[in-house]
C-alpha positions in Angstrom: -18.3 -5.8 17.6 -15.3 -5.2 15.4 -12.0 -5.1 17.1 -9.7 -2.6 15.3 -6.4 -3.7 16.6 -4.8 -6.9 15.3 -6.0 -9.7 17.7 -3.3 -11.5 19.7 -3.8 -14.9 18.2 -2.6 -18.0 19.8 -0.9 -19.1 16.5 1.3 -16.1 16.3 -0.3 -14.5 13.2 -1.5 -11.0 12.9 -5.2 -11.4 12.1 -8.3 -9.4 12.1 -11.4 -11.2 10.9 -14.1 -8.8 9.4 -16.3 -11.1 7.5 -16.2 -13.8 4.9 -15.7 -14.2 1.2 -17.6 -17.0 -0.6 -18.2 -18.4 3.0 -14.6 -18.6 3.8 -13.0 -16.9 6.8 -10.9 -13.9 5.8 -7.6 -13.9 7.7 -6.1 -10.4 7.3 -2.4 -10.4 7.6 -0.5 -7.2 7.1 2.8 -8.0 5.3 5.2 -5.2 4.6 7.0 -6.8 1.6 9.7 -4.0 1.3 11.1 -4.6 4.8 11.7 -8.4 4.1 13.1 -7.6 0.8 15.5 -4.8 1.8 15.7 -5.6 5.6 15.7 -3.2 8.4 18.8 -1.4 9.5 19.4 -2.3 13.2 20.3 1.1 14.4 21.7 0.8 17.8 20.6 3.2 20.6 22.8 3.9 23.6 21.2 0.9 25.4 19.6 -1.4 22.9 17.6 -4.4 24.0 18.9 -7.9 23.2 16.7 -10.9 22.5 18.4 -14.3 22.3 16.3 -17.1 20.9 17.5 -20.7 21.1 15.4 -23.2 19.1 16.7 -26.8 19.2 16.4 -28.7 16.1 15.0 -25.7 14.2 14.4 -26.8 10.6 15.5 -23.4 9.2 18.4 -21.0 9.4 16.8 -17.6 8.9 14.6 -15.9 11.6 13.0 -12.5 11.7 11.4 -10.5 14.6 8.3 -8.7 13.3 7.0 -5.7 15.2 3.5 -4.6 14.2 2.1 -2.1 16.7 -0.7 0.0 15.3 0.2 1.2 11.8 3.9 0.4 12.2 5.5 -2.6 10.6 9.1 -3.3 11.3 11.1 -6.4 10.6 14.4 -7.1 12.4 16.7 -9.8 10.9 18.3 -12.2 13.5 21.9 -12.9 13.6 22.7 -16.6 13.9 25.4 -16.8 16.6 25.1 -20.6 17.0 23.5 -23.4 15.1 20.1 -23.0 16.9 20.5 -19.5 18.4 19.7 -16.2 17.0 20.4 -12.7 18.5 18.2 -9.6 17.9 19.3 -6.1 18.7 16.1 -4.1 19.3 16.4 -0.3 19.5 14.9 1.5 22.5 12.8 3.5 20.2 10.9 0.5 19.1 10.5 -1.0 22.5 9.1 2.1 23.9 5.8 1.9 22.3 5.8 -1.8 21.3 2.8 -3.9 21.8 2.9 -6.8 19.4 6.0 -8.8 18.2 6.3 -12.2 16.8 8.9 -14.4 15.0 8.8 -15.3 11.3 10.8 -17.6 9.2 9.7 -16.0 6.0 7.4 -13.4 4.8 5.1 -14.0 1.9 6.8 -15.7 -1.0 5.2 -15.6 -4.4 6.9 -18.8 -5.5 5.8 -20.8 -2.5 2.7 -18.8 -2.0 3.1 -19.1 1.7 4.0 -17.3 4.9 6.0 -19.1 7.7 5.9 -18.2 11.3 7.0 -19.5 14.7 4.8 -20.1 17.8 5.6 -21.6 21.3 3.8 -24.1 23.3 3.9 -24.3 27.1 2.6 -27.5 28.6 1.8 -28.0 32.4 -0.3 -30.4 34.2 -3.8 -30.0 32.7 -2.9 -27.0 30.8 -1.5 -26.4 27.3 -1.0 -22.9 26.0 0.2 -21.6 22.6 2.0 -18.3 22.6 2.3 -16.4 19.3 3.3 -12.9 20.4 6.2 -12.1 22.5 8.1 -9.1 24.0 11.1 -8.1 26.1 11.4 -7.4 29.8 15.0 -6.3 30.6 17.8 -5.4 28.5 18.8 -9.0 27.8 16.1 -11.4 27.2 16.2 -15.3 26.4 13.9 -17.8 25.0 14.7 -21.6 25.1 12.5 -24.0 23.1 12.6 -27.4 21.3 11.1 -28.1 17.8 7.7 -29.9 18.0 5.8 -29.9 14.8 5.0 -28.1 11.6 1.4 -27.3 10.6 0.0 -25.9 7.3 -3.3 -24.0 7.0 -4.0 -23.8 3.2 -5.8 -21.2 1.2 -6.2 -18.4 3.7 -7.1 -14.9 2.5 -4.4 -12.4 3.4 -3.7 -8.7 2.6 -0.4 -7.9 1.4 0.6 -4.4 2.3 3.6 -2.9 0.4 5.8 -0.1 1.7 3.7 2.6 -0.1 0.5 1.2 1.9 -1.1 -0.3 -1.1 -3.1 -3.4 -0.3 -4.1 -6.5 -2.3 -6.2 -9.5 -1.2 -4.8 -12.9 -2.1 -4.9 -16.5 -0.8 -1.9 -18.2 0.6 -0.7 -21.1 2.8 0.0 -20.2 6.4 2.9 -22.4 7.7 3.6 -22.6 11.3 6.6 -24.1 13.2 5.7 -25.0 16.9 8.3 -25.2 19.6 7.9 -26.4 23.2 9.3 -24.1 25.9 12.1 -25.6 27.8 12.6 -25.5 31.6 15.7 -23.1 31.1 13.3 -20.2 30.7 13.3 -17.8 33.6 9.9 -18.0 35.3 9.7 -14.1 35.3 10.7 -13.7 31.6 8.2 -12.2 29.1 7.5 -15.5 27.3 6.8 -17.4 30.5 4.4 -14.8 32.0 2.6 -14.8 28.7 2.3 -18.6 29.0 1.0 -18.2 32.6 -1.5 -15.3 31.8 -2.1 -15.6 28.1 -5.7 -14.2 28.5 -4.8 -11.3 30.9 -7.5 -8.6 30.8 -9.4 -10.3 27.9 -12.5 -11.7 29.8 -12.8 -14.0 26.9 -14.4 -17.1 28.6 -18.1 -16.4 29.1 -18.5 -19.3 31.4 -16.4 -17.4 34.1 -17.9 -14.6 36.0 -16.6 -11.1 35.8 -15.7 -11.1 39.5 -13.8 -14.3 39.1 -11.7 -12.8 36.2 -11.1 -9.6 38.3 -9.9 -11.6 41.3 -7.6 -13.7 39.0 -6.2 -10.8 37.2 -5.5 -9.1 40.5 -3.6 -12.1 41.8 -1.5 -12.3 38.6 -0.6 -8.6 38.8 0.5 -9.2 42.4 2.5 -12.4 41.4 4.4 -10.5 38.5 4.3 -6.7 39.4 7.2 -5.8 37.2 5.8 -7.3 34.0 5.8 -5.1 30.9 3.5 -7.6 29.3 0.8 -7.2 32.0 1.1 -3.4 31.9 0.7 -3.4 28.1 -2.1 -5.9 28.1 -4.1 -3.8 30.8 -3.4 -0.6 28.8 -4.9 -2.2 25.5 -8.0 -3.8 27.2 -9.3 -0.9 29.2 -12.7 -1.0 27.8 -13.2 -4.7 28.7 -13.4 -3.6 32.4 -16.7 -2.6 33.8 -15.5 0.4 36.0 -12.4 2.5 36.4 -12.1 1.4 40.0 -11.8 -2.2 38.7 -8.9 -1.1 36.4 -7.3 0.8 39.3 -7.2 -2.4 41.3 -5.2 -4.1 38.8 -3.0 -1.1 38.1 -2.1 -0.5 41.7 -0.9 -4.1 42.0 1.6 -3.4 39.3 4.9 -1.8 40.4 6.2 1.6 39.2 8.7 0.0 36.9 6.8 0.7 33.7 4.4 3.4 34.9 6.4 6.2 33.4 6.3 4.6 30.0 3.8 4.8 27.1 1.4 2.1 28.4 1.4 3.3 32.1 0.6 6.8 30.9 -2.2 5.6 28.7 -3.8 3.8 31.7 -3.4 6.9 33.9 -4.9 9.0 31.2 -7.9 6.8 30.9 -8.3 6.8 34.7 -8.1 10.6 34.7 -11.0 10.6 32.2 -11.0 14.2 31.2 -12.1 14.8 27.6 -9.8 16.5 25.3 -11.8 18.4 22.5 -10.5 18.3 18.9 -11.8 19.5 15.5 -12.6 17.2 12.8 -14.1 17.7 9.3 -17.9 17.4 9.0 -19.6 14.9 6.7 -22.2 17.3 5.7 -20.8 20.9 5.9 -17.1 20.6 4.6 -15.9 22.5 7.6 -14.1 21.7 10.7 -16.1 21.3 14.0 -15.3 20.6 17.6 -16.3 17.1 18.6 -18.1 18.6 21.7 -19.9 21.8 20.7 -22.1 22.3 23.7 -20.3 21.3 26.9 -23.4 22.4 29.0 -25.0 19.2 28.0 -24.0 15.5 28.2 -22.4 14.4 24.8 -22.6 10.8 23.5 -19.9 10.3 20.9 -20.0 7.0 18.9 -17.3 5.7 16.6 -18.5 3.8 13.6 -17.9 2.9 10.0 -19.9 2.0 6.9 -18.6 -1.6 6.9 -19.4 -2.3 10.5 -22.5 -4.5 10.7 -23.0 -4.1 14.5 -22.7 -0.3 14.1 -25.6 -0.5 11.5 -27.6 -2.7 13.8 -27.2 -0.2 16.5 -28.7 2.7 14.6 -32.4 2.1 15.6 -31.3 1.9 19.3 -29.4 5.2 18.9 -32.5 6.8 17.3 -34.5 5.8 20.3 -31.9 7.3 22.7 -31.8 10.4 20.5 -35.5 10.8 20.5 -35.9 10.3 24.3 -32.9 12.4 25.4 -32.1 14.8 22.6 -33.0 17.8 24.8 -30.4 16.8 27.3 -27.9 14.9 25.2 -25.8 15.7 22.1 -25.2 12.8 19.9 -22.2 12.7 17.4 -21.0 10.1 15.1 -17.3 9.8 14.2 -16.7 7.7 11.2 -13.3 5.9 10.9 -13.9 5.1 7.2 -11.0 5.8 4.9 -11.4 9.0 2.7 -12.4 6.9 -0.4 -15.1 5.1 1.6 -16.8 8.3 3.0 -19.3 8.3 0.1 -20.4 4.8 1.3 -20.9 6.2 4.8 -22.9 9.2 3.6 -25.1 6.8 1.5 -25.7 4.7 4.7 -26.6 7.8 6.7 -29.1 8.8 4.1 -30.6 5.3 3.8 -31.2 5.2 7.6 -32.2 8.8 7.9 -29.7 9.4 10.7 -30.5 12.8 12.2 -27.4 13.6 14.3 -24.2 14.9 12.9 -21.1 13.1 11.7 -17.5 13.9 11.9 -14.7 12.2 9.8 -11.4 10.9 11.2 -9.6 9.7 8.0 -7.0 12.5 8.1 -5.4 10.9 11.3 -7.6 7.9 12.3 -4.8 6.0 14.3 -4.2 9.1 16.5 -7.9 9.6 17.0 -8.4 5.9 18.0 -5.6 6.2 20.4 -6.7 9.5 21.9 -10.2 8.2 22.6 -9.4 4.6 23.5 -11.0 3.0 20.5 -10.3 -0.6 20.7 -13.3 -1.8 18.7 -16.5 -0.4 17.1 -19.2 0.5 17.8 -17.3 2.5 20.5 -19.2 5.1 22.6 -17.9 7.7 25.1 -20.0 9.8 27.3 -18.7 13.2 28.1 -20.3 15.1 31.1 -20.5 18.8 31.4 -17.4 18.9 33.6 -15.6 17.0 30.7 -15.4 13.7 32.6 -15.2 11.0 30.0 -16.2 7.4 30.3 -16.7 4.5 27.8 -20.4 3.6 27.4 -22.2 0.8 25.3 -25.8 1.7 24.8 -26.5 -1.7 23.6 -26.1 -2.9 27.2 -29.5 -2.4 28.8 -27.9 -1.8 32.2 -25.6 0.9 30.9 -28.5 2.5 28.9 -30.7 2.5 32.0 -27.9 4.2 34.0 -27.7 6.9 31.1 -31.5 7.5 31.3 -31.3 7.7 35.1 -28.6 10.3 35.0 -30.4 12.5 32.5 -34.0 12.1 33.3 -34.2 11.0 37.0 -37.8 11.8 37.5 -39.4 11.1 34.3 -41.4 7.8 34.6 -42.4 7.9 31.1 -39.0 6.8 29.9 -37.8 5.0 33.1 -40.6 2.6 32.8 -38.9 1.1 29.9 -36.5 -0.6 32.2 -38.7 -1.0 35.4 -41.6 -2.6 33.5 -39.6 -5.4 31.9 -38.4 -3.5 28.8 -36.7 -6.0 26.4 -34.1 -5.4 23.7 
């Protein structure tokens, strides 16, 4: 499965691994060169947010705050108010929808052929956590840390993105300055809650049970009910949870402080679950079509792309579902390929003889992904005749069995696939 949003990496770098070139891991780092060259005008809103960063023994003088939510890339230059302290003024318009921010010493430099960032380390008894991303909680926010070490990861593939959105792939060194968090930090500050709950809503350790995770996440939400970070993490990891009831358990433990904001509304929209139809261009007819054309049936909508290997591997399984349930289920692909890559997707559909229709999202992919909660692909949503919407992964045998049970309750020909030891 390919995660579409930049992963929250522990080293503070914006990355999204999609494969390898000559057996080397590609680290995709989106760098907006123009912002670092010309800076960003720190426009003050009536009530701007302030972030004060004190880095004892910092081996540099310049510090930048890099905000990279979705397709937005904004860089704010820090004002050095003391030898080791920088002040950032962050407009409310940025904070409102902000998901990912980190600190950089420098963007890509062609002479040094490197990028330099900052990360933080929290050390407790038996636990060491590295924090790369950060955020703000109230109007005034403080981070206190002491210089620990410098690390260099050489020859990483990165994508440079200029202000006109043109990309180029190069190799460069990734330099990171690590700082140990100091006791002066408020226990309820954003950075300390991230240190305490760095994996909130990720379910990333397969050795732990889902139920154990759910219990721990609920306890963390009770401990820090006002946390913007927890609200944001929940809102961007919704499809990690098995049921909406599980999400509601976590959500109900959070206070109302951020529920009127962008991420609170996103969670509520997901829990509400009603499908909002939209017209998109068709791959085959050059016309615009509703995503759901026949609302009297169940509709399975799958987001995919020509470059997505798991999506391609899923095609035989979707063909099986289409063959078995085609009379009761409408199946639709939505390709998130860029416009220039649509011919590749069309060729793929022909090679695999895909019989269901395909719509294209390239005119506004970011908004489409947001509207239908597409965090990774393949991503499936099931729309019932009453327009209830739920996330579904047909590769999961239990979810697939549930789909068959709902659509063909009394047909043993198909249900025996699951009851008679059907295997993937």
